[in-house]
mmCIF file of the N, C-alpha and C atoms, coordinates in Angstrom:
data_MODEL
# 
_entry.id   MODEL 
# 
loop_
_atom_site.group_PDB 
_atom_site.id 
_atom_site.type_symbol 
_atom_site.label_atom_id 
_atom_site.label_alt_id 
_atom_site.label_comp_id 
_atom_site.label_asym_id 
_atom_site.label_entity_id 
_atom_site.label_seq_id 
_atom_site.pdbx_PDB_ins_code 
_atom_site.Cartn_x 
_atom_site.Cartn_y 
_atom_site.Cartn_z 
_atom_site.occupancy 
_atom_site.B_iso_or_equiv 
_atom_site.pdbx_formal_charge 
_atom_site.auth_seq_id 
_atom_site.auth_comp_id 
_atom_site.auth_asym_id 
_atom_site.auth_atom_id 
_atom_site.pdbx_PDB_model_num 
ATOM 1   N N  . MET A 1 1  ? -16.120 67.093 184.995 1.00 0.00 ? 1  MET A N  1 
ATOM 2   C CA . MET A 1 1  ? -15.592 66.553 184.137 1.00 0.00 ? 1  MET A CA 1 
ATOM 3   C C  . MET A 1 1  ? -15.883 67.243 183.584 1.00 0.00 ? 1  MET A C  1 
ATOM 4   N N  . LYS A 1 2  ? -17.347 67.164 183.043 1.00 0.00 ? 2  LYS A N  1 
ATOM 5   C CA . LYS A 1 2  ? -18.400 67.703 181.659 1.00 0.00 ? 2  LYS A CA 1 
ATOM 6   C C  . LYS A 1 2  ? -17.373 69.481 181.678 1.00 0.00 ? 2  LYS A C  1 
ATOM 7   N N  . LEU A 1 3  ? -16.853 69.938 182.090 1.00 0.00 ? 3  LEU A N  1 
ATOM 8   C CA . LEU A 1 3  ? -16.646 71.652 181.800 1.00 0.00 ? 3  LEU A CA 1 
ATOM 9   C C  . LEU A 1 3  ? -15.018 71.043 181.460 1.00 0.00 ? 3  LEU A C  1 
ATOM 10  N N  . TYR A 1 4  ? -14.835 70.682 181.819 1.00 0.00 ? 4  TYR A N  1 
ATOM 11  C CA . TYR A 1 4  ? -12.935 69.918 181.585 1.00 0.00 ? 4  TYR A CA 1 
ATOM 12  C C  . TYR A 1 4  ? -13.638 69.577 179.766 1.00 0.00 ? 4  TYR A C  1 
ATOM 13  N N  . ASN A 1 5  ? -14.342 69.079 179.774 1.00 0.00 ? 5  ASN A N  1 
ATOM 14  C CA . ASN A 1 5  ? -14.202 68.165 178.511 1.00 0.00 ? 5  ASN A CA 1 
ATOM 15  C C  . ASN A 1 5  ? -14.506 69.596 177.296 1.00 0.00 ? 5  ASN A C  1 
ATOM 16  N N  . THR A 1 6  ? -15.267 69.522 177.969 1.00 0.00 ? 6  THR A N  1 
ATOM 17  C CA . THR A 1 6  ? -16.333 70.833 176.686 1.00 0.00 ? 6  THR A CA 1 
ATOM 18  C C  . THR A 1 6  ? -15.016 72.227 176.182 1.00 0.00 ? 6  THR A C  1 
ATOM 19  N N  . ILE A 1 7  ? -14.406 72.052 177.289 1.00 0.00 ? 7  ILE A N  1 
ATOM 20  C CA . ILE A 1 7  ? -12.998 73.682 177.258 1.00 0.00 ? 7  ILE A CA 1 
ATOM 21  C C  . ILE A 1 7  ? -12.454 73.184 176.277 1.00 0.00 ? 7  ILE A C  1 
ATOM 22  N N  . MET A 1 8  ? -12.900 70.959 176.516 1.00 0.00 ? 8  MET A N  1 
ATOM 23  C CA . MET A 1 8  ? -10.799 70.720 175.728 1.00 0.00 ? 8  MET A CA 1 
ATOM 24  C C  . MET A 1 8  ? -11.312 70.350 174.960 1.00 0.00 ? 8  MET A C  1 
ATOM 25  N N  . SER A 1 9  ? -12.702 70.284 174.385 1.00 0.00 ? 9  SER A N  1 
ATOM 26  C CA . SER A 1 9  ? -12.873 70.415 173.018 1.00 0.00 ? 9  SER A CA 1 
ATOM 27  C C  . SER A 1 9  ? -13.552 71.687 171.686 1.00 0.00 ? 9  SER A C  1 
ATOM 28  N N  . TYR A 1 10 ? -13.158 72.724 172.551 1.00 0.00 ? 10 TYR A N  1 
ATOM 29  C CA . TYR A 1 10 ? -13.389 74.144 172.570 1.00 0.00 ? 10 TYR A CA 1 
ATOM 30  C C  . TYR A 1 10 ? -11.621 74.570 172.348 1.00 0.00 ? 10 TYR A C  1 
ATOM 31  N N  . PHE A 1 11 ? -10.727 73.961 173.248 1.00 0.00 ? 11 PHE A N  1 
ATOM 32  C CA . PHE A 1 11 ? -9.235  74.089 172.716 1.00 0.00 ? 11 PHE A CA 1 
ATOM 33  C C  . PHE A 1 11 ? -9.338  73.692 171.374 1.00 0.00 ? 11 PHE A C  1 
ATOM 34  N N  . TRP A 1 12 ? -9.434  72.698 171.119 1.00 0.00 ? 12 TRP A N  1 
ATOM 35  C CA . TRP A 1 12 ? -8.999  72.184 169.780 1.00 0.00 ? 12 TRP A CA 1 
ATOM 36  C C  . TRP A 1 12 ? -9.392  72.782 168.755 1.00 0.00 ? 12 TRP A C  1 
ATOM 37  N N  . LEU A 1 13 ? -10.586 73.306 168.669 1.00 0.00 ? 13 LEU A N  1 
ATOM 38  C CA . LEU A 1 13 ? -11.578 73.998 168.096 1.00 0.00 ? 13 LEU A CA 1 
ATOM 39  C C  . LEU A 1 13 ? -10.056 75.152 167.026 1.00 0.00 ? 13 LEU A C  1 
ATOM 40  N N  . ALA A 1 14 ? -10.204 75.833 168.725 1.00 0.00 ? 14 ALA A N  1 
ATOM 41  C CA . ALA A 1 14 ? -9.302  77.475 168.221 1.00 0.00 ? 14 ALA A CA 1 
ATOM 42  C C  . ALA A 1 14 ? -7.882  76.997 167.663 1.00 0.00 ? 14 ALA A C  1 
ATOM 43  N N  . VAL A 1 15 ? -7.449  75.561 167.969 1.00 0.00 ? 15 VAL A N  1 
ATOM 44  C CA . VAL A 1 15 ? -5.590  74.723 167.575 1.00 0.00 ? 15 VAL A CA 1 
ATOM 45  C C  . VAL A 1 15 ? -6.595  74.624 166.116 1.00 0.00 ? 15 VAL A C  1 
ATOM 46  N N  . ALA A 1 16 ? -7.085  74.520 166.034 1.00 0.00 ? 16 ALA A N  1 
ATOM 47  C CA . ALA A 1 16 ? -7.244  74.338 164.411 1.00 0.00 ? 16 ALA A CA 1 
ATOM 48  C C  . ALA A 1 16 ? -7.263  74.636 163.506 1.00 0.00 ? 16 ALA A C  1 
ATOM 49  N N  . THR A 1 17 ? -8.313  76.151 163.774 1.00 0.00 ? 17 THR A N  1 
ATOM 50  C CA . THR A 1 17 ? -8.510  77.365 163.456 1.00 0.00 ? 17 THR A CA 1 
ATOM 51  C C  . THR A 1 17 ? -7.114  77.905 163.426 1.00 0.00 ? 17 THR A C  1 
ATOM 52  N N  . VAL A 1 18 ? -6.014  78.264 164.495 1.00 0.00 ? 18 VAL A N  1 
ATOM 53  C CA . VAL A 1 18 ? -5.433  79.223 164.199 1.00 0.00 ? 18 VAL A CA 1 
ATOM 54  C C  . VAL A 1 18 ? -4.260  78.563 163.410 1.00 0.00 ? 18 VAL A C  1 
ATOM 55  N N  . THR A 1 19 ? -4.159  77.169 163.953 1.00 0.00 ? 19 THR A N  1 
ATOM 56  C CA . THR A 1 19 ? -3.006  76.467 162.346 1.00 0.00 ? 19 THR A CA 1 
ATOM 57  C C  . THR A 1 19 ? -3.257  76.740 160.434 1.00 0.00 ? 19 THR A C  1 
ATOM 58  N N  . PHE A 1 20 ? -4.439  76.178 160.533 1.00 0.00 ? 20 PHE A N  1 
ATOM 59  C CA . PHE A 1 20 ? -5.362  76.261 159.576 1.00 0.00 ? 20 PHE A CA 1 
ATOM 60  C C  . PHE A 1 20 ? -4.836  77.934 159.126 1.00 0.00 ? 20 PHE A C  1 
ATOM 61  N N  . VAL A 1 21 ? -5.643  79.133 159.862 1.00 0.00 ? 21 VAL A N  1 
ATOM 62  C CA . VAL A 1 21 ? -4.630  80.125 159.121 1.00 0.00 ? 21 VAL A CA 1 
ATOM 63  C C  . VAL A 1 21 ? -3.966  80.486 158.897 1.00 0.00 ? 21 VAL A C  1 
ATOM 64  N N  . SER A 1 22 ? -2.761  79.758 160.354 1.00 0.00 ? 22 SER A N  1 
ATOM 65  C CA . SER A 1 22 ? -1.289  80.330 160.523 1.00 0.00 ? 22 SER A CA 1 
ATOM 66  C C  . SER A 1 22 ? -0.510  79.964 159.072 1.00 0.00 ? 22 SER A C  1 
ATOM 67  N N  . VAL A 1 23 ? -0.927  78.488 158.083 1.00 0.00 ? 23 VAL A N  1 
ATOM 68  C CA . VAL A 1 23 ? -0.753  78.129 157.441 1.00 0.00 ? 23 VAL A CA 1 
ATOM 69  C C  . VAL A 1 23 ? -0.433  78.698 156.288 1.00 0.00 ? 23 VAL A C  1 
ATOM 70  N N  . THR A 1 24 ? -1.911  79.134 155.793 1.00 0.00 ? 24 THR A N  1 
ATOM 71  C CA . THR A 1 24 ? -2.242  80.107 154.655 1.00 0.00 ? 24 THR A CA 1 
ATOM 72  C C  . THR A 1 24 ? -1.693  80.999 154.774 1.00 0.00 ? 24 THR A C  1 
ATOM 73  N N  . TYR A 1 25 ? -2.134  81.955 155.476 1.00 0.00 ? 25 TYR A N  1 
ATOM 74  C CA . TYR A 1 25 ? -0.737  82.853 155.560 1.00 0.00 ? 25 TYR A CA 1 
ATOM 75  C C  . TYR A 1 25 ? -0.040  82.430 154.617 1.00 0.00 ? 25 TYR A C  1 
ATOM 76  N N  . LEU A 1 26 ? 1.421   81.391 155.338 1.00 0.00 ? 26 LEU A N  1 
ATOM 77  C CA . LEU A 1 26 ? 2.696   81.794 155.388 1.00 0.00 ? 26 LEU A CA 1 
ATOM 78  C C  . LEU A 1 26 ? 2.450   80.625 154.192 1.00 0.00 ? 26 LEU A C  1 
ATOM 79  N N  . CYS A 1 27 ? 1.586   79.402 153.383 1.00 0.00 ? 27 CYS A N  1 
ATOM 80  C CA . CYS A 1 27 ? 1.429   79.330 151.917 1.00 0.00 ? 27 CYS A CA 1 
ATOM 81  C C  . CYS A 1 27 ? 1.734   80.655 150.859 1.00 0.00 ? 27 CYS A C  1 
ATOM 82  N N  . ILE A 1 28 ? 0.769   81.230 151.439 1.00 0.00 ? 28 ILE A N  1 
ATOM 83  C CA . ILE A 1 28 ? 0.869   83.134 150.574 1.00 0.00 ? 28 ILE A CA 1 
ATOM 84  C C  . ILE A 1 28 ? 1.758   83.356 150.526 1.00 0.00 ? 28 ILE A C  1 
ATOM 85  N N  . THR A 1 29 ? 2.080   84.145 151.689 1.00 0.00 ? 29 THR A N  1 
ATOM 86  C CA . THR A 1 29 ? 3.141   84.443 151.848 1.00 0.00 ? 29 THR A CA 1 
ATOM 87  C C  . THR A 1 29 ? 4.208   84.192 151.302 1.00 0.00 ? 29 THR A C  1 
ATOM 88  N N  . GLU A 1 30 ? 4.785   83.002 151.827 1.00 0.00 ? 30 GLU A N  1 
ATOM 89  C CA . GLU A 1 30 ? 6.477   82.163 151.439 1.00 0.00 ? 30 GLU A CA 1 
ATOM 90  C C  . GLU A 1 30 ? 6.865   81.741 150.916 1.00 0.00 ? 30 GLU A C  1 
ATOM 91  N N  . GLY A 1 31 ? 5.882   80.789 149.486 1.00 0.00 ? 31 GLY A N  1 
ATOM 92  C CA . GLY A 1 31 ? 5.385   79.804 148.929 1.00 0.00 ? 31 GLY A CA 1 
ATOM 93  C C  . GLY A 1 31 ? 4.351   78.741 149.339 1.00 0.00 ? 31 GLY A C  1 
ATOM 94  N N  . PHE A 1 32 ? 4.152   77.780 149.077 1.00 0.00 ? 32 PHE A N  1 
ATOM 95  C CA . PHE A 1 32 ? 3.089   76.840 149.216 1.00 0.00 ? 32 PHE A CA 1 
ATOM 96  C C  . PHE A 1 32 ? 3.572   75.879 149.622 1.00 0.00 ? 32 PHE A C  1 
ATOM 97  N N  . GLU A 1 33 ? 4.895   75.531 148.572 1.00 0.00 ? 33 GLU A N  1 
ATOM 98  C CA . GLU A 1 33 ? 5.374   74.048 148.361 1.00 0.00 ? 33 GLU A CA 1 
ATOM 99  C C  . GLU A 1 33 ? 6.023   73.811 150.003 1.00 0.00 ? 33 GLU A C  1 
ATOM 100 N N  . LYS A 1 34 ? 6.891   75.090 150.269 1.00 0.00 ? 34 LYS A N  1 
ATOM 101 C CA . LYS A 1 34 ? 7.380   74.803 151.743 1.00 0.00 ? 34 LYS A CA 1 
ATOM 102 C C  . LYS A 1 34 ? 6.125   75.060 152.684 1.00 0.00 ? 34 LYS A C  1 
ATOM 103 N N  . TYR A 1 35 ? 5.463   75.065 153.073 1.00 0.00 ? 35 TYR A N  1 
ATOM 104 C CA . TYR A 1 35 ? 4.716   75.427 153.651 1.00 0.00 ? 35 TYR A CA 1 
ATOM 105 C C  . TYR A 1 35 ? 3.034   73.902 154.117 1.00 0.00 ? 35 TYR A C  1 
ATOM 106 N N  . VAL A 1 36 ? 3.036   73.416 152.754 1.00 0.00 ? 36 VAL A N  1 
ATOM 107 C CA . VAL A 1 36 ? 1.751   72.583 152.433 1.00 0.00 ? 36 VAL A CA 1 
ATOM 108 C C  . VAL A 1 36 ? 1.626   71.439 153.262 1.00 0.00 ? 36 VAL A C  1 
ATOM 109 N N  . SER A 1 37 ? 3.172   70.959 153.634 1.00 0.00 ? 37 SER A N  1 
ATOM 110 C CA . SER A 1 37 ? 2.913   69.766 155.261 1.00 0.00 ? 37 SER A CA 1 
ATOM 111 C C  . SER A 1 37 ? 2.638   70.094 156.158 1.00 0.00 ? 37 SER A C  1 
ATOM 112 N N  . ASN A 1 38 ? 2.329   70.944 156.270 1.00 0.00 ? 38 ASN A N  1 
ATOM 113 C CA . ASN A 1 38 ? 1.554   71.466 158.231 1.00 0.00 ? 38 ASN A CA 1 
ATOM 114 C C  . ASN A 1 38 ? 0.557   71.960 157.568 1.00 0.00 ? 38 ASN A C  1 
ATOM 115 N N  . TYR A 1 39 ? -0.603  72.128 156.403 1.00 0.00 ? 39 TYR A N  1 
ATOM 116 C CA . TYR A 1 39 ? -1.708  71.052 157.429 1.00 0.00 ? 39 TYR A CA 1 
ATOM 117 C C  . TYR A 1 39 ? -2.048  70.222 157.814 1.00 0.00 ? 39 TYR A C  1 
ATOM 118 N N  . VAL A 1 40 ? -1.478  69.061 158.027 1.00 0.00 ? 40 VAL A N  1 
ATOM 119 C CA . VAL A 1 40 ? -1.764  68.299 158.179 1.00 0.00 ? 40 VAL A CA 1 
ATOM 120 C C  . VAL A 1 40 ? -1.895  68.457 160.151 1.00 0.00 ? 40 VAL A C  1 
ATOM 121 N N  . PHE A 1 41 ? -0.994  69.026 160.400 1.00 0.00 ? 41 PHE A N  1 
ATOM 122 C CA . PHE A 1 41 ? -1.767  69.501 162.009 1.00 0.00 ? 41 PHE A CA 1 
ATOM 123 C C  . PHE A 1 41 ? -3.022  70.352 162.254 1.00 0.00 ? 41 PHE A C  1 
ATOM 124 N N  . SER A 1 42 ? -3.036  70.800 161.524 1.00 0.00 ? 42 SER A N  1 
ATOM 125 C CA . SER A 1 42 ? -4.902  71.598 161.510 1.00 0.00 ? 42 SER A CA 1 
ATOM 126 C C  . SER A 1 42 ? -5.577  70.439 161.506 1.00 0.00 ? 42 SER A C  1 
ATOM 127 N N  . PHE A 1 43 ? -5.978  69.424 160.636 1.00 0.00 ? 43 PHE A N  1 
ATOM 128 C CA . PHE A 1 43 ? -6.186  68.044 160.422 1.00 0.00 ? 43 PHE A CA 1 
ATOM 129 C C  . PHE A 1 43 ? -6.269  67.751 161.166 1.00 0.00 ? 43 PHE A C  1 
ATOM 130 N N  . VAL A 1 44 ? -5.322  67.269 162.328 1.00 0.00 ? 44 VAL A N  1 
ATOM 131 C CA . VAL A 1 44 ? -5.222  66.246 163.181 1.00 0.00 ? 44 VAL A CA 1 
ATOM 132 C C  . VAL A 1 44 ? -6.172  67.046 163.940 1.00 0.00 ? 44 VAL A C  1 
ATOM 133 N N  . ALA A 1 45 ? -5.897  68.166 164.617 1.00 0.00 ? 45 ALA A N  1 
ATOM 134 C CA . ALA A 1 45 ? -6.332  68.795 165.457 1.00 0.00 ? 45 ALA A CA 1 
ATOM 135 C C  . ALA A 1 45 ? -7.748  69.154 165.395 1.00 0.00 ? 45 ALA A C  1 
ATOM 136 N N  . LEU A 1 46 ? -8.346  69.080 164.047 1.00 0.00 ? 46 LEU A N  1 
ATOM 137 C CA . LEU A 1 46 ? -10.017 68.955 164.130 1.00 0.00 ? 46 LEU A CA 1 
ATOM 138 C C  . LEU A 1 46 ? -10.346 68.023 164.238 1.00 0.00 ? 46 LEU A C  1 
ATOM 139 N N  . ALA A 1 47 ? -10.048 66.596 163.401 1.00 0.00 ? 47 ALA A N  1 
ATOM 140 C CA . ALA A 1 47 ? -9.570  65.625 164.042 1.00 0.00 ? 47 ALA A CA 1 
ATOM 141 C C  . ALA A 1 47 ? -10.512 65.283 165.397 1.00 0.00 ? 47 ALA A C  1 
ATOM 142 N N  . THR A 1 48 ? -9.081  65.298 166.124 1.00 0.00 ? 48 THR A N  1 
ATOM 143 C CA . THR A 1 48 ? -9.029  65.430 167.936 1.00 0.00 ? 48 THR A CA 1 
ATOM 144 C C  . THR A 1 48 ? -10.313 66.292 168.213 1.00 0.00 ? 48 THR A C  1 
ATOM 145 N N  . PHE A 1 49 ? -10.643 67.589 167.422 1.00 0.00 ? 49 PHE A N  1 
ATOM 146 C CA . PHE A 1 49 ? -12.306 68.183 168.085 1.00 0.00 ? 49 PHE A CA 1 
ATOM 147 C C  . PHE A 1 49 ? -13.857 66.952 167.710 1.00 0.00 ? 49 PHE A C  1 
ATOM 148 N N  . PHE A 1 50 ? -12.953 66.395 166.687 1.00 0.00 ? 50 PHE A N  1 
ATOM 149 C CA . PHE A 1 50 ? -14.325 65.347 166.668 1.00 0.00 ? 50 PHE A CA 1 
ATOM 150 C C  . PHE A 1 50 ? -14.977 64.244 167.061 1.00 0.00 ? 50 PHE A C  1 
ATOM 151 N N  . VAL A 1 51 ? -13.634 63.527 167.228 1.00 0.00 ? 51 VAL A N  1 
ATOM 152 C CA . VAL A 1 51 ? -13.860 62.137 168.266 1.00 0.00 ? 51 VAL A CA 1 
ATOM 153 C C  . VAL A 1 51 ? -13.577 62.700 169.873 1.00 0.00 ? 51 VAL A C  1 
ATOM 154 N N  . LYS A 1 52 ? -13.487 63.366 170.164 1.00 0.00 ? 52 LYS A N  1 
ATOM 155 C CA . LYS A 1 52 ? -13.664 64.245 171.595 1.00 0.00 ? 52 LYS A CA 1 
ATOM 156 C C  . LYS A 1 52 ? -14.953 64.586 171.743 1.00 0.00 ? 52 LYS A C  1 
ATOM 157 N N  . ARG A 1 53 ? -16.202 65.259 170.429 1.00 0.00 ? 53 ARG A N  1 
ATOM 158 C CA . ARG A 1 53 ? -17.389 65.264 170.773 1.00 0.00 ? 53 ARG A CA 1 
ATOM 159 C C  . ARG A 1 53 ? -17.735 64.533 171.099 1.00 0.00 ? 53 ARG A C  1 
ATOM 160 N N  . TRP A 1 54 ? -17.349 63.379 169.850 1.00 0.00 ? 54 TRP A N  1 
ATOM 161 C CA . TRP A 1 54 ? -18.328 61.615 169.427 1.00 0.00 ? 54 TRP A CA 1 
ATOM 162 C C  . TRP A 1 54 ? -17.848 61.044 171.294 1.00 0.00 ? 54 TRP A C  1 
ATOM 163 N N  . MET A 1 55 ? -17.179 61.053 171.273 1.00 0.00 ? 55 MET A N  1 
ATOM 164 C CA . MET A 1 55 ? -16.405 60.096 172.730 1.00 0.00 ? 55 MET A CA 1 
ATOM 165 C C  . MET A 1 55 ? -17.529 60.691 173.770 1.00 0.00 ? 55 MET A C  1 
ATOM 166 N N  . MET A 1 56 ? -17.755 62.395 174.105 1.00 0.00 ? 56 MET A N  1 
ATOM 167 C CA . MET A 1 56 ? -18.582 62.973 174.926 1.00 0.00 ? 56 MET A CA 1 
ATOM 168 C C  . MET A 1 56 ? -20.311 62.406 174.873 1.00 0.00 ? 56 MET A C  1 
ATOM 169 N N  . LYS A 1 57 ? -20.822 62.328 173.395 1.00 0.00 ? 57 LYS A N  1 
ATOM 170 C CA . LYS A 1 57 ? -21.314 61.772 173.374 1.00 0.00 ? 57 LYS A CA 1 
ATOM 171 C C  . LYS A 1 57 ? -22.101 60.396 174.227 1.00 0.00 ? 57 LYS A C  1 
ATOM 172 N N  . ARG A 1 58 ? -21.235 59.975 173.215 1.00 0.00 ? 58 ARG A N  1 
ATOM 173 C CA . ARG A 1 58 ? -21.698 58.360 173.574 1.00 0.00 ? 58 ARG A CA 1 
ATOM 174 C C  . ARG A 1 58 ? -21.099 58.229 174.993 1.00 0.00 ? 58 ARG A C  1 
ATOM 175 N N  . MET A 1 59 ? -20.118 58.859 175.787 1.00 0.00 ? 59 MET A N  1 
ATOM 176 C CA . MET A 1 59 ? -19.905 59.091 177.290 1.00 0.00 ? 59 MET A CA 1 
ATOM 177 C C  . MET A 1 59 ? -21.442 59.475 178.235 1.00 0.00 ? 59 MET A C  1 
ATOM 178 N N  . GLY A 1 60 ? -21.956 60.338 178.012 1.00 0.00 ? 60 GLY A N  1 
ATOM 179 C CA . GLY A 1 60 ? -23.202 60.619 177.677 1.00 0.00 ? 60 GLY A CA 1 
ATOM 180 C C  . GLY A 1 60 ? -24.628 59.840 177.532 1.00 0.00 ? 60 GLY A C  1 
ATOM 181 N N  . ASN A 1 61 ? -24.138 59.071 176.451 1.00 0.00 ? 61 ASN A N  1 
ATOM 182 C CA . ASN A 1 61 ? -25.836 57.851 176.441 1.00 0.00 ? 61 ASN A CA 1 
ATOM 183 C C  . ASN A 1 61 ? -25.405 56.459 177.593 1.00 0.00 ? 61 ASN A C  1 
ATOM 184 N N  . HIS A 1 62 ? -24.188 56.411 177.547 1.00 0.00 ? 62 HIS A N  1 
ATOM 185 C CA . HIS A 1 62 ? -23.456 55.463 178.328 1.00 0.00 ? 62 HIS A CA 1 
ATOM 186 C C  . HIS A 1 62 ? -23.837 55.325 179.979 1.00 0.00 ? 62 HIS A C  1 
ATOM 187 N N  . THR A 1 63 ? -23.821 56.636 179.691 1.00 0.00 ? 63 THR A N  1 
ATOM 188 C CA . THR A 1 63 ? -24.476 57.035 181.820 1.00 0.00 ? 63 THR A CA 1 
ATOM 189 C C  . THR A 1 63 ? -25.296 57.317 181.980 1.00 0.00 ? 63 THR A C  1 
ATOM 190 N N  . GLN A 1 64 ? -26.245 57.553 180.633 1.00 0.00 ? 64 GLN A N  1 
ATOM 191 C CA . GLN A 1 64 ? -27.961 57.698 181.655 1.00 0.00 ? 64 GLN A CA 1 
ATOM 192 C C  . GLN A 1 64 ? -28.534 56.012 181.248 1.00 0.00 ? 64 GLN A C  1 
ATOM 193 N N  . PHE A 1 65 ? -27.451 55.015 180.040 1.00 0.00 ? 65 PHE A N  1 
ATOM 194 C CA . PHE A 1 65 ? -28.075 53.866 179.468 1.00 0.00 ? 65 PHE A CA 1 
ATOM 195 C C  . PHE A 1 65 ? -27.704 52.921 180.881 1.00 0.00 ? 65 PHE A C  1 
ATOM 196 N N  . MET A 1 66 ? -26.859 53.900 182.473 1.00 0.00 ? 66 MET A N  1 
ATOM 197 C CA . MET A 1 66 ? -26.572 53.093 183.131 1.00 0.00 ? 66 MET A CA 1 
ATOM 198 C C  . MET A 1 66 ? -27.325 53.337 184.625 1.00 0.00 ? 66 MET A C  1 
ATOM 199 N N  . LYS A 1 67 ? -27.351 54.653 184.638 1.00 0.00 ? 67 LYS A N  1 
ATOM 200 C CA . LYS A 1 67 ? -28.856 55.291 185.049 1.00 0.00 ? 67 LYS A CA 1 
ATOM 201 C C  . LYS A 1 67 ? -29.722 54.127 185.559 1.00 0.00 ? 67 LYS A C  1 
ATOM 202 N N  . ASP A 1 68 ? -31.214 54.562 183.805 1.00 0.00 ? 68 ASP A N  1 
ATOM 203 C CA . ASP A 1 68 ? -32.073 53.594 183.963 1.00 0.00 ? 68 ASP A CA 1 
ATOM 204 C C  . ASP A 1 68 ? -32.302 52.132 183.834 1.00 0.00 ? 68 ASP A C  1 
ATOM 205 N N  . GLN A 1 69 ? -30.138 51.230 183.880 1.00 0.00 ? 69 GLN A N  1 
ATOM 206 C CA . GLN A 1 69 ? -31.072 49.923 184.314 1.00 0.00 ? 69 GLN A CA 1 
ATOM 207 C C  . GLN A 1 69 ? -30.784 50.138 185.725 1.00 0.00 ? 69 GLN A C  1 
ATOM 208 N N  . ALA A 1 70 ? -30.170 50.894 186.424 1.00 0.00 ? 70 ALA A N  1 
ATOM 209 C CA . ALA A 1 70 ? -30.348 50.755 187.888 1.00 0.00 ? 70 ALA A CA 1 
ATOM 210 C C  . ALA A 1 70 ? -31.836 51.343 188.264 1.00 0.00 ? 70 ALA A C  1 
ATOM 211 N N  . ASN A 1 71 ? -32.386 52.208 187.471 1.00 0.00 ? 71 ASN A N  1 
ATOM 212 C CA . ASN A 1 71 ? -34.010 52.598 188.235 1.00 0.00 ? 71 ASN A CA 1 
ATOM 213 C C  . ASN A 1 71 ? -34.940 51.421 187.712 1.00 0.00 ? 71 ASN A C  1 
ATOM 214 N N  . ASN A 1 72 ? -34.324 49.766 186.803 1.00 0.00 ? 72 ASN A N  1 
ATOM 215 C CA . ASN A 1 72 ? -34.967 49.051 186.769 1.00 0.00 ? 72 ASN A CA 1 
ATOM 216 C C  . ASN A 1 72 ? -34.918 48.026 187.698 1.00 0.00 ? 72 ASN A C  1 
ATOM 217 N N  . ASN A 1 73 ? -33.686 48.099 187.828 1.00 0.00 ? 73 ASN A N  1 
ATOM 218 C CA . ASN A 1 73 ? -33.578 47.049 189.167 1.00 0.00 ? 73 ASN A CA 1 
ATOM 219 C C  . ASN A 1 73 ? -34.176 47.275 189.917 1.00 0.00 ? 73 ASN A C  1 
ATOM 220 N N  . GLU A 1 74 ? -34.192 48.840 190.821 1.00 0.00 ? 74 GLU A N  1 
ATOM 221 C CA . GLU A 1 74 ? -34.531 49.104 192.152 1.00 0.00 ? 74 GLU A CA 1 
ATOM 222 C C  . GLU A 1 74 ? -35.923 48.559 191.882 1.00 0.00 ? 74 GLU A C  1 
ATOM 223 N N  . ALA A 1 75 ? -36.713 48.952 191.082 1.00 0.00 ? 75 ALA A N  1 
ATOM 224 C CA . ALA A 1 75 ? -37.683 49.002 190.828 1.00 0.00 ? 75 ALA A CA 1 
ATOM 225 C C  . ALA A 1 75 ? -39.179 47.319 190.778 1.00 0.00 ? 75 ALA A C  1 
ATOM 226 N N  . GLU A 1 76 ? -37.638 45.913 190.600 1.00 0.00 ? 76 GLU A N  1 
ATOM 227 C CA . GLU A 1 76 ? -38.131 44.608 190.703 1.00 0.00 ? 76 GLU A CA 1 
ATOM 228 C C  . GLU A 1 76 ? -37.970 44.735 191.558 1.00 0.00 ? 76 GLU A C  1 
# 
């Protein structure tokens, strides 16, 4: 599951990058007013990347806490 989460995290980063570059190209070639609203998709993908990364760290810390707690209960 960790590999899947890592792959999906970088997938969202790639989507954000490709979307940002594509929208920037379209804004330059066809007009800024026409495509400026599409930057939202890039920012949503980037936010998804950071939230996923944060949740992965949080889950790792929680898993470690649960292991430590189980080891403390066995020692007693």
